[in-house]
N, C-alpha and C positions, 0 to 999 in steps of 0.2 A: 968272595966279595963281588957284587954286581958292578958293572961299569955303566953308569948313567951317561947318556949323551944329550947334547943340545939342551933343550929346556925341559927335559923329562921331570927332573926334581921340582922345578918351578911349577909345572902343571899340577903335580901331585899335591904339593904343599899349599898352593893357592886355592885349588878346588876343595881340598879337604877342609881347609880353614873356613871356607864359605858355606859348607853344607850344614843343613839342619840335621845333625846326626841322630837326634832323638826321634826324628821322623823317618829318615832313610834306613836306619838300622833295623827297626821292626819290620819295615816293608820288605827289606832284603830277606829276612828270615821267613816271613810269610810266603814270599815268592818261592823260596827253596822248599818249604813244606808242601806247597801246592804242586809244584812242578816235579819234585822228587819226593813223593810221600814217604818212601822208606827211610828218609833221614829223620823222621819223627821218632823212630825207635830209640834214639839216643837221649830223648828229652822226656822226662816224666811230667808233662804239661797237662795231663788229665783231659785230653781232647781240645785244649785251648791253643790253637796254632795260628790265630789271626793277629795282625799287627797291633790291634788295640788291646789284646789280651795281656794281662799283667805278666805272666811267665815269659812271654815273648819279649816284652819290653825289658825285663830284667836281664835276660840273656843277651839281647841286642846291646844293652849298655856294656856288658862284658866284652863283646866282640868289638864294639866301637873303641873301648878303652885300649884293647890290644892293638887295634889299628892306629890309634893315637901314638902309641909307642913306636910302631913301625914307621910311621910318617916322620916322627921326630928323630929317628935313627936310621935313615935310609941306607946308610953305608954299613950298618951292622945289625940288620934285622935278625939274622940267625943267632947271634950272641944274645940278643935281648929276648928271644923266644925259646931258649933252651928249656926252661922250667915249664913253660906252657906246652911245649911239644911232649915232654916227659909225662905231664899230667894227662894229655889226650891219648898218649900211647899206653901208659901203664895203668891208669885208673879208669878212664872212660872207654878205652879200646875202640876209638873212632877210626873207621876205615879212612885212610888218607884221601881216597877219591872224593869224599865228602867235602874236604877243604876246597877242592877244585870246583865242585858244584856251587858252593857258597860264593867263591870268587866270581864265577860266571854270573850268578844272580846279582852280585854287587855291580858288576860292569853293566849289566842290563838296566839296573835301577839308576845308575849314574847317567847312562844315556837318556833314560826317560826324564830325569830331573834336569839335566843340563841342556838337552835338545840341541840347539844350534851351536852351543859352545863345545859340544862333544865332537870335536873334529877328529879326523883320522890320527893326527899327531897326538892328541890328547888320549885317544883310545889306546894307542900303542904304549904310551907311558903307563896307563893304568893296567893294561895287560901285563906289562913287565913287572910293575909293582906287585900285583897279586901272584905272579909266578914266584917272586922272591918270598912273599908271605907263605905261600903253600909249601915251598921248599923248606922254609924255616920251621914250619909246623910239623913237617914230615921227618925232620932231621933225627929225632931220637927213636924212631921206629926201628925195630930189629928185623 
């Protein structure tokens, strides 16, 4: 279990609830596909890797829904991600490093969206959150 300090939970919950997730999710995926093009190999998107492309929006909804669960259960992310981790390990065979890349892209997009509100304290909270998410997604790998 992670130990949240200060206002970390508050930063995550308040910012997450204020985001336009249907906008940020696809932008994050597009950023990952552009900056780390090898990540495209896990997605049968027929060359459609832009934020406005339907397959990207559909997968972004799945990512955002999973993150909704993580934000709602900040003290038990691993427990809530067991099945998702198994699926990514056993069915999709996603390299766990890709979870870190996606997390990095999320943090960059958050900084871009929030700008002045993305203080060092807020960044630390989000870095910690995504480390927890990446660890949870990596849990079922052998």
